[in-house]
C-alpha positions, 0 to 999 in steps of 0.5 A: 392068960395062957402061956403060949411058949409051952403050946403051939398055936398058929395064926388062922390068918397067916398060918405062922406060929404065934411065938413068945412076945407076940400079941394075939387074939383068941375067938370063941371058936378057939382060933388064934390070930396075930393082932397085926393080921387084922385089916381094920376093926370090921375084919376083927369084929367079923372074926369075933362073930359080930354081925355088921348091919346097916340101919334102914327105914323105920328100924329095919336092917339088912345084914352086910355079911 
């Protein structure tokens, strides 16, 4: 785990600095976001790059993004 006290990272959602003791998540693009800045699991999954799909007839799907 990276020591954020020596580095300056900012939340890509609210723009505020991530400070010592705050929980945060880093995605594969190197963006940081406070844990509390997510608006539910769908918001988190989309930010992490997951594709949200809806099952249709016969196994075909449509993308919801």
